[in-house]
C-alpha positions as CSV (number, residue, x, y, z in Angstrom):
1,M,-37.4,-12.2,-25.6
2,T,-36.3,-11.7,-22.1
3,D,-38.8,-11.1,-19.5
4,M,-38.6,-7.3,-18.4
5,T,-40.6,-7.7,-15.5
6,D,-38.0,-9.7,-13.7
7,P,-35.9,-7.1,-11.8
8,Y,-32.3,-7.3,-11.8
9,L,-30.4,-9.5,-8.8
10,I,-27.6,-6.8,-8.0
11,I,-24.6,-7.8,-6.1
12,S,-21.8,-5.6,-5.8
13,S,-18.5,-7.2,-5.6
14,D,-16.7,-4.5,-3.8
15,S,-18.3,-2.5,-1.0
16,H,-16.5,-1.6,2.5
17,A,-17.0,-1.6,6.1
18,G,-15.5,-0.7,9.3
19,L,-15.8,0.7,12.7
20,P,-14.8,3.9,13.6
21,T,-10.8,2.8,14.5
22,E,-10.8,3.2,18.1
23,E,-14.1,1.0,18.6
24,Y,-12.0,-2.0,17.4
25,R,-10.4,-2.5,21.0
26,P,-12.9,-5.2,22.5
27,Y,-12.2,-7.1,19.0
28,L,-8.3,-7.0,19.8
29,D,-6.5,-9.3,21.9
30,T,-5.7,-7.7,25.1
31,R,-1.7,-8.0,24.7
32,F,-1.8,-5.7,22.0
33,H,-4.0,-2.7,23.7
34,R,-0.8,-0.7,24.3
35,D,0.3,-1.2,20.9
36,F,-3.2,0.2,19.9
37,D,-3.1,3.1,21.9
38,E,0.1,4.2,20.1
39,F,-1.3,3.6,16.7
40,L,-4.3,5.5,17.7
41,G,-2.0,8.4,19.1
42,Q,-0.3,8.7,15.4
43,R,-3.9,9.3,13.7
44,E,-3.7,13.0,13.4
45,S,0.1,13.0,12.3
46,R,-0.8,10.5,9.5
47,R,-3.9,12.6,8.5
48,A,-1.8,15.7,8.4
49,E,0.8,13.9,6.0
50,M,-2.0,12.8,3.8
51,T,-3.1,16.3,3.5
52,R,0.4,17.6,2.5
53,L,1.0,15.0,0.0
54,G,-2.3,15.8,-1.7
55,I,-4.0,12.4,-0.7
56,R,-6.5,14.3,1.0
57,N,-8.1,17.1,0.2
58,E,-9.6,19.2,3.0
59,T,-12.3,21.1,1.1
60,F,-13.7,18.0,-0.4
61,A,-13.4,15.7,2.9
62,T,-15.3,18.8,5.0
63,K,-18.4,18.6,2.0
64,W,-18.4,14.9,1.7
65,F,-19.3,14.2,5.4
66,E,-21.6,17.0,5.3
67,E,-23.5,15.9,2.7
68,H,-23.6,12.1,3.7
69,E,-23.1,12.2,7.6
70,E,-26.6,9.8,7.6
71,G,-25.4,7.5,4.8
72,L,-22.0,6.8,5.9
73,R,-23.2,5.5,9.3
74,G,-23.8,2.5,7.2
75,G,-20.1,1.9,7.2
76,W,-20.7,0.1,10.4
77,D,-24.0,0.7,11.8
78,A,-26.2,-2.6,9.9
79,A,-29.6,-1.0,9.7
80,Q,-28.4,2.0,8.3
81,R,-26.6,-0.1,5.4
82,A,-29.9,-2.3,4.5
83,K,-31.3,1.1,4.0
84,E,-28.5,2.4,1.7
85,L,-28.2,-1.0,-0.3
86,D,-32.1,-0.8,-0.6
87,G,-31.9,2.9,-2.1
88,D,-29.2,1.4,-4.3
89,G,-31.1,-1.6,-5.5
90,V,-28.1,-3.8,-4.3
91,A,-29.5,-7.4,-2.9
92,G,-26.2,-8.6,-1.7
93,E,-22.3,-7.7,-1.3
94,V,-18.7,-8.6,-1.0
95,V,-17.3,-6.6,2.1
96,F,-14.0,-5.3,2.2
97,P,-12.2,-3.5,5.0
98,D,-12.0,0.6,5.7
99,A,-15.5,2.0,4.9
100,D,-14.3,5.5,5.0
101,A,-11.7,6.2,1.8
102,V,-11.5,9.7,2.9
103,D,-10.1,10.5,6.3
104,S,-9.5,6.8,7.2
105,R,-11.2,7.2,10.4
106,T,-12.4,3.6,9.9
107,A,-9.0,1.9,9.5
108,A,-8.6,-1.6,10.5
109,P,-5.9,-1.7,13.7
110,F,-2.5,-1.3,12.6
111,G,-3.4,-0.3,8.9
112,V,-3.7,-3.9,7.9
113,G,-7.1,-2.9,5.7
114,L,-6.7,-1.8,2.4
115,G,-3.3,-0.7,3.2
116,L,-2.4,-4.3,4.0
117,S,1.1,-5.1,3.1
118,G,3.8,-7.6,3.2
119,D,6.0,-5.2,5.4
120,Q,3.6,-5.0,8.5
121,D,4.9,-6.3,11.7
122,P,3.7,-10.1,11.5
123,D,2.5,-10.2,15.0
124,L,0.8,-6.5,14.9
125,G,-0.4,-7.4,11.4
126,M,-2.0,-10.6,12.3
127,A,-3.4,-9.3,15.6
128,G,-5.3,-6.3,13.7
129,A,-6.4,-8.5,11.1
130,Q,-8.1,-10.8,13.8
131,A,-9.8,-8.0,15.1
132,H,-11.4,-6.9,11.8
133,N,-12.4,-10.3,10.9
134,R,-13.8,-10.8,14.5
135,W,-16.1,-7.8,14.0
136,L,-17.0,-8.3,10.3
137,A,-18.3,-11.7,11.2
138,D,-20.7,-10.1,13.9
139,F,-21.8,-7.6,11.4
140,C,-22.4,-9.8,8.3
141,A,-24.6,-12.2,10.8
142,H,-27.2,-9.0,11.0
143,D,-28.0,-10.3,7.6
144,P,-26.2,-13.1,6.3
145,K,-27.9,-13.5,2.9
146,R,-26.7,-10.1,1.5
147,H,-23.2,-10.0,3.1
148,C,-20.1,-12.1,2.1
149,G,-17.6,-10.9,4.6
150,V,-13.7,-10.4,3.3
151,A,-11.4,-11.6,6.0
152,L,-8.3,-10.1,6.0
153,L,-5.3,-12.6,5.7
154,P,-1.6,-11.3,6.2
155,I,-0.5,-14.1,4.2
156,T,3.5,-13.1,4.2
157,G,3.6,-14.1,8.0
158,D,4.1,-17.7,9.4
159,V,2.3,-20.1,7.4
160,G,0.8,-22.4,9.9
161,R,-0.7,-19.3,11.2
162,V,-2.1,-18.2,8.0
163,V,-4.0,-21.5,7.4
164,G,-5.5,-21.4,11.0
165,E,-6.7,-18.0,10.5
166,I,-8.4,-19.3,7.0
167,H,-10.1,-22.0,9.2
168,R,-11.2,-19.7,11.9
169,A,-12.4,-17.2,9.3
170,K,-14.6,-20.0,7.6
171,E,-16.4,-21.3,10.9
172,A,-17.1,-17.5,11.6
173,G,-19.2,-17.4,8.5
174,L,-17.0,-15.2,6.6
175,G,-16.5,-16.4,2.9
176,A,-13.5,-14.6,1.0
177,L,-9.7,-13.7,1.8
178,M,-8.0,-10.7,1.3
179,I,-4.3,-11.2,0.8
180,P,-1.7,-8.2,0.5
181,A,-0.9,-6.8,-3.1
182,M,2.5,-6.4,-2.0
183,W,5.0,-8.4,-0.5
184,V,7.9,-5.9,-0.2
185,D,10.8,-8.1,0.9
186,K,9.1,-11.1,1.7
187,A,8.7,-14.2,-0.5
188,P,6.8,-13.1,-3.9
189,Y,3.4,-15.5,-4.8
190,H,5.1,-17.6,-6.9
191,D,7.2,-19.2,-3.9
192,R,6.1,-22.9,-2.9
193,R,6.0,-21.9,0.7
194,Y,2.2,-20.5,-0.2
195,D,1.1,-23.9,-1.8
196,P,0.0,-24.5,1.9
197,V,-2.4,-21.2,1.8
198,W,-4.0,-21.9,-1.6
199,A,-4.6,-25.3,-0.7
200,A,-6.6,-24.2,2.6
201,A,-8.5,-21.6,0.2
202,A,-9.5,-23.8,-2.4
203,E,-10.7,-26.6,0.3
204,A,-12.6,-23.8,2.0
205,R,-14.0,-22.7,-0.9
206,M,-13.0,-18.8,-0.1
207,P,-12.1,-17.1,-3.1
208,V,-8.6,-15.2,-2.5
209,I,-8.7,-11.6,-3.8
210,T,-5.8,-8.4,-4.1
211,H,-7.7,-4.8,-3.5
212,S,-6.5,-1.8,-4.5
213,G,-4.9,0.6,-2.0
214,A,-1.2,-0.4,-1.1
215,A,1.5,1.3,-3.1
216,P,5.2,2.3,-2.4
217,R,4.1,5.6,-1.5
218,H,7.3,6.7,-0.2
219,E,8.7,6.9,-3.7
220,Y,6.2,8.9,-5.0
221,G,7.0,12.4,-2.9
222,D,4.3,14.9,-3.8
223,H,3.5,13.7,-7.2
224,L,0.2,12.4,-6.8
225,G,-0.3,11.7,-10.4
226,I,2.5,9.0,-10.2
227,Y,0.2,7.1,-7.7
228,V,-3.0,7.3,-9.4
229,S,-1.2,6.0,-12.4
230,E,-0.2,2.8,-11.0
231,V,-2.2,2.1,-8.4
232,T,-4.3,-0.4,-9.9
233,W,-1.2,-2.4,-11.2
234,W,0.0,-3.4,-7.4
235,P,-3.0,-5.4,-7.1
236,A,-2.9,-7.2,-10.4
237,R,0.6,-8.2,-10.3
238,P,0.0,-10.9,-8.2
239,L,-2.0,-12.5,-10.9
240,W,1.0,-13.2,-13.3
241,F,3.2,-14.4,-10.5
242,M,0.6,-16.8,-9.6
243,L,0.0,-17.8,-13.1
244,W,3.2,-18.5,-14.7
245,S,4.3,-20.4,-11.4
246,G,1.7,-22.9,-12.0
247,V,-0.6,-22.1,-8.7
248,F,-3.7,-22.4,-10.6
249,E,-2.5,-25.8,-12.3
250,R,-1.8,-27.2,-9.1
251,H,-4.9,-25.9,-7.0
252,P,-7.6,-26.1,-9.9
253,G,-10.1,-25.3,-7.3
254,L,-8.4,-22.1,-6.1
255,R,-10.5,-18.5,-7.2
256,F,-8.5,-15.8,-7.1
257,G,-10.1,-12.1,-7.9
258,I,-8.7,-8.6,-8.3
259,A,-10.8,-5.5,-6.8
260,E,-11.3,-1.8,-7.7
261,S,-8.3,-2.3,-10.2
262,G,-10.8,-2.0,-13.3
263,C,-10.5,-4.2,-16.4
264,W,-9.4,-2.0,-18.8
265,W,-5.8,-3.8,-18.7
266,L,-6.8,-7.0,-19.0
267,P,-7.4,-7.8,-22.7
268,N,-3.9,-6.6,-23.8
269,L,-2.3,-8.6,-20.9
270,L,-4.3,-11.8,-21.8
271,W,-3.4,-11.3,-25.4
272,F,0.7,-11.0,-24.6
273,M,0.3,-13.8,-22.4
274,D,-1.6,-15.8,-24.4
275,R,0.6,-15.6,-28.0
276,L,3.8,-16.2,-25.7
277,Y,2.5,-19.4,-24.6
278,L,1.4,-20.7,-27.7
279,G,4.5,-20.4,-29.6
280,S,4.8,-16.4,-30.8
281,H,8.7,-15.7,-32.1
282,G,9.6,-13.8,-28.7
283,G,8.5,-16.6,-26.4
284,K,10.3,-19.4,-28.2
285,K,13.5,-18.1,-27.3
286,L,12.4,-18.3,-23.6
287,S,12.4,-21.2,-21.4
288,P,9.6,-23.8,-21.8
289,F,6.5,-22.9,-19.5
290,A,6.8,-26.0,-17.8
291,E,4.3,-25.1,-15.1
292,L,1.0,-24.6,-17.2
293,K,-0.6,-27.0,-19.0
294,R,-3.2,-24.9,-21.0
295,P,-2.8,-21.2,-22.2
296,P,-3.8,-18.5,-19.7
297,H,-6.6,-17.7,-21.0
298,E,-8.4,-21.1,-19.9
299,Y,-7.0,-20.3,-16.5
300,L,-8.4,-17.0,-16.6
301,D,-12.0,-18.5,-17.4
302,R,-11.6,-21.1,-14.8
303,N,-9.9,-19.6,-11.6
304,I,-10.0,-15.6,-12.3
305,F,-12.2,-13.0,-11.9
306,I,-12.4,-9.1,-12.0
307,C,-14.4,-7.4,-9.2
308,A,-14.5,-4.5,-11.8
309,T,-15.7,-1.5,-9.6
310,N,-17.5,0.7,-11.5
311,T,-17.2,-0.9,-14.4
312,K,-16.7,1.9,-17.3
313,R,-18.1,1.8,-20.9
314,R,-14.5,1.4,-22.3
315,E,-14.3,-2.0,-20.3
316,L,-17.6,-3.4,-21.3
317,A,-16.6,-2.7,-24.7
318,Q,-14.0,-5.0,-24.2
319,R,-16.1,-7.8,-22.2
320,Y,-15.8,-10.5,-25.1
321,E,-12.0,-10.3,-24.7
322,I,-12.0,-10.1,-21.0
323,G,-14.9,-12.5,-21.1
324,V,-18.5,-11.7,-19.8
325,D,-18.4,-14.1,-17.1
326,N,-15.5,-12.9,-15.4
327,I,-16.2,-9.1,-15.0
328,L,-18.3,-8.7,-11.4
329,W,-19.7,-5.1,-11.2
330,G,-19.1,-3.4,-7.7
331,S,-20.7,-0.4,-6.4
332,D,-17.6,0.7,-4.1
333,F,-20.2,1.6,-1.2
334,P,-19.5,3.8,0.8
335,H,-16.5,5.2,-1.0
336,P,-16.7,8.7,-3.2
337,E,-15.0,7.3,-6.2
338,G,-18.2,4.6,-6.0
339,T,-21.6,5.0,-7.4
340,W,-23.7,5.4,-4.3
341,P,-25.5,7.0,-3.8
342,R,-26.7,7.4,-7.3
343,T,-26.3,3.4,-8.5
344,R,-29.5,3.5,-10.2
345,E,-28.6,6.5,-12.3
346,W,-25.0,5.3,-12.8
347,L,-26.4,1.8,-14.2
348,R,-28.8,3.7,-16.8
349,S,-26.0,5.5,-18.0
350,T,-23.7,2.6,-18.4
351,F,-25.3,-0.5,-19.2
352,H,-28.5,0.8,-21.5
353,D,-27.3,-0.5,-24.6
354,I,-25.6,-4.0,-23.1
355,P,-27.9,-7.0,-24.0
356,I,-30.0,-8.2,-21.0
357,G,-28.7,-11.6,-20.5
358,E,-25.2,-10.1,-20.1
359,T,-26.1,-7.7,-17.8
360,R,-27.5,-10.0,-15.5
361,R,-24.4,-12.0,-15.6
362,M,-21.9,-8.7,-14.7
363,L,-24.5,-7.4,-12.3
364,G,-25.0,-10.3,-10.0
365,Q,-25.1,-13.9,-11.3
366,S,-21.5,-14.5,-11.6
367,A,-20.7,-13.0,-8.2
368,A,-23.4,-15.1,-6.8
369,E,-21.5,-17.9,-8.4
370,V,-17.7,-17.3,-7.5
371,F,-18.9,-16.2,-3.8
372,G,-21.9,-18.8,-2.8
373,F,-24.4,-16.3,-2.3
374,D,-27.9,-17.9,-1.6
375,V,-29.5,-17.3,-5.0
376,P,-33.4,-17.9,-4.1
377,A,-33.0,-15.7,-0.6
378,L,-31.4,-12.9,-2.7
379,T,-33.9,-13.1,-5.2
380,E,-36.5,-12.2,-2.7
381,V,-34.6,-9.2,-1.6
382,A,-34.3,-8.4,-5.5
383,R,-38.1,-8.7,-6.3
384,R,-38.6,-5.8,-3.3
385,I,-35.8,-3.5,-4.4
386,G,-34.0,-4.5,-7.8
387,P,-34.5,-2.1,-11.1
388,L,-36.2,-3.6,-13.9
389,P,-34.3,-3.7,-17.5
390,S,-36.7,-0.6,-18.2
391,D,-35.1,1.3,-15.4
392,L,-31.7,0.9,-16.9
393,G,-33.1,2.1,-20.3
394,Q,-33.3,-1.3,-21.7
395,N,-35.9,-2.2,-24.5
396,A,-38.0,-5.3,-24.4
397,N,-37.0,-5.9,-28.2
398,Q,-33.5,-7.1,-27.8
399,A,-32.8,-8.2,-31.4
400,P,-31.2,-4.9,-32.5
401,V,-29.2,-4.6,-29.0
402,E,-27.9,-8.2,-30.0
403,A,-27.2,-7.3,-33.5
404,S,-25.3,-4.2,-32.7
405,W,-22.9,-6.3,-30.7
406,R,-22.5,-9.6,-33.0
407,R,-19.5,-8.6,-34.8
408,S,-17.3,-8.1,-31.2
409,R,-19.0,-10.9,-30.1
410,E,-17.8,-13.2,-32.9
411,T,-14.3,-11.4,-33.0
412,G,-14.1,-11.9,-29.1
413,R,-10.6,-13.1,-28.5
414,H,-9.4,-12.1,-31.6
415,W,-6.1,-14.2,-31.5
416,L,-7.9,-17.4,-30.7
417,T,-11.0,-16.5,-33.3
418,G,-9.4,-16.4,-36.5
419,F,-9.1,-12.6,-37.0
420,D,-5.5,-12.6,-35.9
421,F,-2.3,-14.0,-37.6
422,P,-2.0,-17.6,-36.4
423,Y,1.1,-18.2,-34.1
424,V,3.6,-20.6,-35.3
425,G,5.9,-19.8,-37.8
426,V,4.8,-16.0,-38.3
427,G,7.1,-14.0,-36.1
428,D,6.6,-11.3,-33.8
429,D,4.1,-9.2,-35.9
């Protein structure tokens, strides 16, 4: 029996914060102020272009800001943020940039927030990232036990400066690193030039994360369906570049995550990569995977995690293939596509028939381990605000719940548990 009186310790692995853009000026090196003024002067034209392309819906935007004016201040106001987190039952959070995902009014300088990409001017990109990182460190310091700040890291620039920013962010109290999902015309992430960066991140125990946002929007024209169909693919793409090139073999302490891209795509990808490595007919004709000493699923379980924002029922049904411990729930506060301000209702509709022990892992325990949260300190917060299993519609009698999932749990990764054909000598089927 699981103790039904023990509240859930909930950690959002994907939340957002950022100043109204013009207020970043004090955090920006003065030599970039003129460039910053030019950037600010282009805001209205950028917003108009977003509206033209359908990325911004004027009617929705007006309604969103009118209905949530007070709560949205939690994007940069620490006291309001604490109130919103408490209301959602969220004890701790991992904080990414860009609080405003509708009008981009809180974009980090020079567009290096969620739009961080490898093609930005290296000097402006680093300056904008450092300005946000300085502010974020101050913001998280208001209640460090509840916030793990994600430093922006324009990794495609000068490696020495990048490594220096890792050390500076660590000293400032930030706990993770967001790198561009796209490198555009710069070196891909299998390039050994990045090894000092991976090594520094591993030594600092700062997970490296990609986040959805950047994409080749110039290719889409006004066909927004193309964008939404592949926007989650770009943050995932670095995964196979890093895995197959041996990054996780050379840097076993490196943790790598993918945020706000779901995890529905991972079971099929993992099945495909494992069967290639383990000897499927299609993989035998290719060069040996010399950089890898173990099958891909072992690197997934050791090095990789998924900040599966607004985790869906379909994804929870696949959790034994993905790995329960590899799924980290997120609220996406304060973005409209997230669960705020109805997180408690959302959790009930999503997790009501998931075993309590597994729910605790996905809602908070795994995130606490990955990001190094102070669990005793957060437990005190959870005792005050955290929902009980009964609040999620979960029953004290867990035996029927466990039984209902037994077959899926035993099958797990079916290509490894005997529920699939063995690889060697079988062919492509």
